[in-house]
N, C-alpha and C positions, 0 to 999 in steps of 0.2 A: 786219636791220635793212635800212633803205635808207640809204643815198650821201643827204649834203646837198654842195652844190656851195659853195663860199665865194669870195669876190670881197673885199679888199681893196683897196682906191682912196684915192691922194692926192694934192695937189700936189708933197706930197715923201714924198722916200727917207726918211733918219729919221724920220716919222712912220710913216709905213706899218711898218719897219721896228719900231719899239717895239710897236708895236700885240699885232703881229706877234708880242712873245716873251712879252707877256704873255698873249695869246691860249691858246699855246699851254701856259702855266701851271695858267691858270685851265681848260682844253680838253683832256687827253690823249690823247680821241680823236679831235681834227683835226690832219690833216694839212700845214704848209705851204709854200710853195717856197722859196726868197730872193728878196726884191724885185726888179721890172726896171722899167725902162722900158718906156711902150708907144710904139708903132711907126706909129699911123694916121697917115698923109701928109694926114688935113684937119685935125690938132692938129698939125701941125709946129712950132708956136712958141711950141703951152704940152701939152708934154707929160705925163700923168701917168702916175703910178711907182702896180704894181699887185703886189698877192699872191692867185696862185690856189691852191688846195684843199680837200679838202672831210674830211667828219667820216661817222663812221659811230657812230651810237648803241648803248650798251650793250661797246666795243671798245678795251679799250688797244691805240695801235698803237704802233708804236718806229720812230724820225725816221730815217734816215740822215744822215751828215751833218752834226749837229748837238750 
């Protein structure tokens, strides 16, 4: 099956991390990185937090470092 790209976004690092943990518990098919702050100079004074990853249907995946 194919992979689907995921992006979680919020103004708060805590909110993104909370949703990331919740999503990974409910969906073992997903791989999500750790939160990182945006770096677009256009939004220098209002950067958001992001988590990127992917979801592969029907395949339980192992995460490194969690």
